[in-house]
VMD Tcl script that draws the C-alpha trace (Angstrom):
set ca {
  {77.81 80.97 115.30}
  {81.73 80.29 114.79}
  {83.76 83.12 113.69}
  {87.09 83.59 112.38}
  {89.92 81.78 112.67}
  {92.40 83.23 113.52}
  {96.42 82.37 112.73}
  {99.50 83.56 115.13}
  {100.73 85.41 112.50}
  {97.68 87.34 112.70}
  {98.18 88.28 115.49}
  {101.57 90.08 114.96}
  {99.90 91.94 111.76}
  {97.16 93.47 113.98}
  {99.82 94.06 117.32}
  {101.81 95.98 114.06}
  {98.89 97.64 113.23}
  {97.63 98.72 116.20}
  {101.05 101.32 116.53}
  {100.85 103.01 112.86}
  {97.00 104.06 113.83}
  {98.05 105.61 117.31}
  {100.37 107.48 115.58}
  {98.25 108.46 112.98}
  {96.24 109.96 114.95}
  {99.11 111.45 117.53}
  {99.84 113.07 113.85}
  {96.67 114.68 113.58}
  {95.98 115.66 116.78}
  {99.02 117.45 116.54}
  {97.97 119.20 112.92}
  {94.77 120.01 114.92}
  {96.74 121.74 117.51}
  {99.13 123.46 114.79}
  {96.54 124.57 113.44}
  {95.19 127.46 116.05}
  {98.62 128.04 116.94}
  {99.37 129.00 113.49}
  {96.28 131.24 113.23}
  {97.40 133.18 116.39}
  {101.27 134.00 114.81}
  {103.16 131.14 116.39}
  {105.61 129.14 113.73}
  {105.01 125.51 113.62}
  {107.83 122.87 113.74}
  {110.71 121.92 110.77}
  {107.36 119.65 108.90}
  {104.08 120.76 108.18}
  {101.70 120.34 110.73}
  {104.22 119.84 113.32}
  {104.91 122.08 116.49}
  {107.63 123.49 118.66}
  {108.41 123.98 121.92}
  {106.95 122.01 125.07}
  {103.73 120.99 122.66}
  {105.89 119.97 119.99}
  {108.39 118.20 123.03}
  {105.12 116.09 124.61}
  {104.07 114.76 121.05}
  {107.32 113.56 120.01}
  {107.03 111.65 123.69}
  {104.09 110.46 122.45}
  {105.41 108.80 118.79}
  {108.47 108.06 120.87}
  {106.70 106.02 123.36}
  {104.58 105.07 120.91}
  {107.30 103.08 118.36}
  {109.19 102.02 121.47}
  {106.18 99.24 122.13}
  {105.70 98.36 118.87}
  {109.26 97.33 118.62}
  {109.13 95.52 121.61}
  {105.46 93.97 120.61}
  {107.18 92.94 117.45}
  {110.00 91.27 119.38}
  {108.11 89.22 121.39}
  {105.81 88.23 118.49}
  {108.73 87.45 116.65}
  {110.15 84.74 119.49}
  {106.88 83.65 119.96}
  {105.70 83.18 116.02}
  {107.99 80.37 115.55}
  {106.48 78.15 118.54}
  {103.49 78.74 117.48}
  {103.31 77.99 113.99}
  {104.35 74.29 115.69}
  {100.57 73.96 116.88}
  {98.16 72.73 113.90}
  {97.29 76.16 111.69}
  {93.36 76.24 112.38}
  {91.66 75.11 109.15}
  {90.37 77.90 106.84}
  {87.48 80.36 107.71}
  {85.56 82.20 105.10}
  {84.97 84.53 107.86}
  {88.82 85.39 108.30}
  {89.45 85.20 104.83}
  {86.79 87.75 103.81}
  {88.11 89.72 106.46}
  {91.10 89.64 105.52}
  {90.32 90.92 102.08}
  {88.52 93.91 102.76}
  {91.69 95.09 104.78}
  {94.01 94.57 102.25}
  {91.28 96.55 100.20}
  {91.60 99.69 102.37}
  {95.19 99.42 103.46}
  {96.82 96.81 100.98}
  {99.74 98.94 100.32}
  {100.57 100.45 103.92}
  {100.16 96.56 104.61}
  {102.18 95.10 101.86}
  {104.94 98.04 102.63}
  {105.14 97.52 106.15}
  {105.60 93.78 105.30}
  {102.80 92.99 107.64}
  {101.53 89.44 107.65}
  {98.10 90.15 107.24}
  {99.06 91.69 103.70}
  {97.80 89.40 100.64}
  {100.15 87.66 98.27}
  {99.39 87.12 94.92}
  {98.32 83.47 93.85}
  {96.84 80.79 91.85}
  {93.78 78.78 93.86}
  {91.39 76.36 93.11}
  {88.14 76.24 95.14}
  {85.41 73.50 95.90}
  {83.22 73.75 98.85}
  {84.57 77.34 99.58}
  {87.95 75.63 100.34}
  {90.47 77.22 98.37}
  {94.42 75.38 98.20}
  {97.61 76.64 96.11}
  {96.98 75.82 92.69}
  {101.11 73.87 91.68}
  {100.28 72.03 88.79}
  {103.95 71.89 88.44}
  {104.13 69.84 91.80}
  {102.75 66.94 90.51}
  {99.38 67.94 91.94}
  {96.71 68.22 89.60}
  {94.08 65.95 88.27}
  {91.86 66.14 85.47}
  {93.35 69.21 83.97}
  {92.40 70.21 80.73}
  {93.01 72.65 77.81}
  {90.98 75.10 78.62}
  {91.84 76.97 81.56}
  {89.27 79.93 83.05}
  {91.43 82.23 85.14}
  {88.87 83.65 87.51}
  {89.78 87.50 89.06}
  {87.81 89.01 91.74}
  {87.42 92.48 92.59}
  {88.35 95.23 95.22}
  {87.92 93.78 98.68}
  {87.18 90.32 97.79}
  {89.07 87.03 97.39}
  {88.58 83.53 95.17}
  {85.94 82.13 97.95}
  {83.21 84.98 97.28}
  {82.89 83.55 93.86}
  {80.38 80.82 94.76}
  {78.05 81.82 97.70}
  {77.79 78.52 99.74}
  {75.47 75.59 98.58}
  {74.94 77.57 94.58}
  {76.79 76.67 91.68}
  {78.88 79.39 90.04}
  {79.75 80.31 87.10}
  {82.69 78.38 86.93}
  {81.15 75.05 87.97}
  {78.54 75.62 84.61}
  {81.57 76.35 82.46}
  {83.23 73.74 84.08}
  {80.79 71.18 83.35}
  {79.23 71.95 80.47}
  {82.40 73.67 77.83}
  {85.18 71.49 79.84}
  {87.03 74.98 81.24}
  {89.55 73.66 84.22}
  {89.12 76.94 86.46}
  {91.73 78.76 88.27}
  {91.04 81.57 90.61}
  {93.38 84.28 91.96}
  {93.86 86.18 94.75}
  {95.26 88.77 95.31}
  {95.91 92.30 97.72}
  {93.92 94.87 95.81}
  {94.83 97.23 97.89}
  {98.25 98.22 96.09}
  {98.26 99.87 91.65}
  {95.80 98.43 89.49}
  {99.84 98.08 87.59}
  {101.37 96.95 90.02}
  {98.67 93.67 89.98}
  {98.89 93.44 86.03}
  {102.68 92.83 86.54}
  {101.90 89.79 88.83}
  {99.41 88.01 87.52}
  {100.97 88.12 83.94}
  {103.79 87.05 85.21}
  {102.15 84.11 87.37}
  {99.52 83.34 83.82}
  {103.24 83.05 82.18}
  {104.38 80.53 84.57}
  {101.17 78.10 84.54}
  {100.99 78.35 80.76}
  {104.66 76.99 80.44}
  {104.61 74.08 83.02}
  {100.45 73.39 82.36}
  {100.54 69.50 82.58}
  {98.80 69.52 78.84}
  {98.98 71.56 76.22}
  {97.23 75.26 76.52}
  {94.63 75.26 73.77}
  {92.89 78.39 75.34}
  {92.69 81.14 78.67}
  {89.71 82.55 79.21}
  {89.82 85.91 81.92}
  {85.90 86.00 83.63}
  {86.79 89.02 85.80}
  {84.49 91.32 87.89}
  {85.04 94.57 89.17}
  {88.12 95.84 89.73}
  {89.63 92.54 88.26}
  {88.26 93.92 84.45}
  {90.95 96.58 85.29}
  {94.08 94.44 86.70}
  {93.01 92.36 84.06}
  {93.57 94.68 81.00}
  {96.80 95.60 82.78}
  {98.24 91.83 82.08}
  {97.09 92.16 79.16}
  {99.51 95.69 78.63}
  {102.09 93.57 80.29}
  {101.96 90.27 78.30}
  {104.43 87.86 78.36}
  {104.65 85.51 75.12}
  {103.59 82.42 76.01}
  {100.10 83.04 77.58}
  {98.39 86.32 75.81}
  {99.07 83.66 73.10}
  {96.04 81.40 74.13}
  {94.57 84.08 75.61}
  {91.37 83.94 73.27}
  {88.63 85.89 75.83}
  {87.94 88.42 78.09}
  {85.36 88.81 80.31}
  {83.73 92.17 82.74}
  {81.35 91.80 85.25}
  {80.60 95.22 86.34}
  {84.32 96.58 85.03}
  {84.30 100.26 85.91}
  {86.28 101.24 82.68}
  {85.27 104.61 83.10}
  {86.34 105.20 86.75}
  {83.93 104.45 89.77}
  {82.05 108.11 90.93}
  {82.53 107.14 95.19}
  {85.80 107.19 94.79}
  {85.11 110.41 93.17}
  {83.42 111.27 95.00}
  {86.31 110.39 98.32}
  {88.49 113.06 96.26}
  {86.08 116.00 96.87}
  {86.17 115.01 100.55}
  {89.78 115.43 100.55}
  {89.77 118.47 98.85}
  {86.76 120.06 101.33}
  {88.38 118.96 104.27}
  {91.94 120.57 103.26}
  {90.00 123.71 102.50}
  {90.35 125.62 105.94}
  {93.24 124.91 108.81}
  {91.25 123.69 111.16}
  {89.44 120.58 108.61}
  {93.22 120.00 106.73}
  {94.22 117.58 109.74}
  {91.43 115.83 109.30}
  {91.93 115.31 105.14}
  {94.69 112.14 106.76}
  {91.22 110.15 107.43}
  {90.33 110.36 103.99}
  {93.78 109.24 102.74}
  {94.12 106.40 104.43}
  {92.56 104.44 101.77}
  {94.78 102.52 99.32}
  {96.21 103.34 96.04}
  {94.27 100.73 94.68}
  {90.67 102.34 95.58}
  {92.48 105.81 94.44}
  {93.06 103.57 90.96}
  {89.24 103.87 90.88}
  {88.74 107.15 90.36}
  {89.36 106.83 86.29}
  {89.95 103.22 85.77}
  {93.95 103.54 86.02}
  {95.44 100.52 84.00}
  {99.26 101.57 83.55}
  {101.86 102.62 86.00}
  {101.99 105.89 83.68}
  {98.58 107.13 85.21}
  {99.59 107.25 88.84}
  {103.55 107.42 88.80}
  {104.70 111.37 89.77}
  {101.43 112.11 90.62}
  {99.62 112.69 94.36}
  {97.39 110.42 93.72}
  {95.16 112.56 96.73}
  {95.17 115.77 94.61}
  {92.15 116.67 92.81}
  {92.59 117.06 88.69}
  {91.37 116.20 85.26}
  {91.16 112.37 83.50}
  {94.80 112.22 82.59}
  {94.82 108.93 82.33}
  {96.59 107.12 78.75}
  {94.03 105.79 76.49}
  {94.10 101.51 77.25}
  {92.04 100.09 73.76}
  {90.96 96.16 74.61}
  {93.36 93.80 72.83}
  {93.46 92.84 69.72}
  {92.40 89.43 68.80}
  {90.51 88.98 71.88}
  {86.80 88.49 72.17}
  {85.90 90.71 74.51}
  {82.50 90.90 76.34}
  {81.14 92.97 78.39}
  {78.20 92.80 81.04}
  {76.62 95.48 82.83}
  {74.43 95.31 86.05}
  {71.61 98.18 86.68}
  {69.47 98.31 89.49}
  {66.49 99.66 87.66}
  {63.91 98.28 85.12}
  {63.77 97.96 81.20}
  {60.86 100.34 81.15}
  {62.43 102.74 83.03}
  {65.81 103.87 80.75}
  {66.78 106.97 81.87}
  {66.88 105.93 85.83}
  {69.16 103.17 84.61}
  {71.65 105.55 83.24}
  {71.57 107.71 86.63}
  {71.23 104.07 89.24}
  {73.82 101.71 87.84}
  {74.41 98.77 89.91}
  {74.57 100.61 92.79}
  {79.40 101.08 92.75}
  {79.49 101.26 88.82}
  {77.55 103.49 86.60}
  {76.36 101.60 83.46}
  {78.37 103.89 80.97}
  {81.31 103.36 82.65}
  {81.14 100.07 82.89}
  {80.15 98.87 79.20}
  {83.17 100.94 78.11}
  {81.25 104.33 76.96}
  {82.78 107.18 77.03}
  {82.36 111.15 75.60}
  {85.75 111.43 74.13}
  {86.23 108.94 71.30}
  {89.79 107.76 72.16}
  {88.40 106.97 75.28}
  {85.62 104.37 74.34}
  {85.72 100.77 74.37}
  {84.55 99.57 71.17}
  {82.75 96.18 72.23}
  {80.88 94.65 69.70}
  {77.21 94.78 70.26}
  {76.31 91.16 70.94}
  {79.77 91.37 73.63}
  {77.05 93.73 75.76}
  {74.73 91.68 78.42}
  {72.99 94.81 80.69}
  {71.06 92.61 83.91}
  {68.35 94.41 85.18}
  {67.82 94.61 88.41}
  {71.41 93.60 89.92}
  {73.48 94.37 92.22}
  {76.33 95.12 91.70}
  {77.41 92.17 93.80}
  {74.68 89.51 92.46}
  {77.16 89.86 89.24}
  {78.85 86.99 90.94}
  {76.31 84.57 90.67}
  {73.02 85.80 88.93}
  {72.21 82.47 86.33}
  {71.23 84.83 84.31}
  {74.71 86.01 83.64}
  {76.21 82.36 83.65}
  {73.27 81.44 80.74}
  {74.53 84.62 78.95}
  {78.30 83.17 79.26}
  {77.69 80.23 78.18}
  {75.99 81.12 74.98}
  {79.20 83.57 74.53}
  {82.14 80.73 74.86}
  {80.38 77.72 73.78}
  {81.76 77.27 70.30}
  {79.99 77.61 67.03}
  {78.97 74.49 65.70}
  {79.75 73.12 62.04}
  {77.06 72.48 58.85}
  {78.30 69.61 58.90}
  {78.04 68.18 62.57}
}
mol new
graphics top color blue
foreach p $ca { graphics top sphere $p radius 0.5 }
foreach p [lrange $ca 0 end-1] q [lrange $ca 1 end] { graphics top cylinder $p $q radius 0.2 }
display resetview
């Protein structure tokens, strides 16, 4: 089986990432050393976790050599890239794109902040036969565009190719064939704060609507997992043109009220930070991206995280954001349980998102998302990732989005 096809810039990005990783390991080792010295009464360096004297000089030398090597590697790659890029780029590889999507989910904020070539840039794409290409209707490349646009927003550590398994018909294919939608897929860096991606998505959708080749009658947002939070954030930042034609929002397994796995990660931070010997290792737990920590409670607006230590354990203090007015909103939740076991259904959830979170339920009334009774669907014996291609879900989407017929038809 053929492996991922790498691009020249991938190697430059990996070299940069390796330099940063070496520095991180050295800082952890120095932190452990200073923790031991500190229990014996020896003072540390000017910063927390930093050593003094000969030990400090050794760690400074390691850091200096690593940075020098990193800058040297970047300089070499900077000279080679123009030559390498004259070679024909390899064809798109599903495996490579999946690896990059996962990497961006875990470290995407760091990749973005360091201008790493591996960082994913947000864009709009069309997908066919597990191949995607930028969708740029304003350059004359559009064929058969309709006035009904379906925008698909993927979840954490994923990309636009993963909506449709190889050889299968996805939700978008069915909606396009039976209801005349033109599917447009969003690719974005899931490691960034959800509110950052929400703003970027709003800007892209405004550009799309203003330059679409035919009058836009309707936009429907079909979202999975984190993508639903990004879409809600986008509506909060909505520009007038696309907000006026937004008719439907569909959430598949979206953690509206947070995800317990990230809450568990926060507990790991707290436990590791409780003793001077384990405290340096808390840095390992803090490698996870801003996007992941936003999932703890389902942060969708900038005020939820700005000015706060995102690794600090604290109660849910996010701003309540109701479902948008004038938009038909639908929630699909999944559970690994069978219909005859309601207790396990609530406990299990879909393996990643609890059922109440996906349905927008909350003990506090102000935080509840009020989906209409006939706008909610629960898929039983279904895993979180199976929501992307469940035929049962496709049937429900068609039912929801099919325009009602009039009595004269």
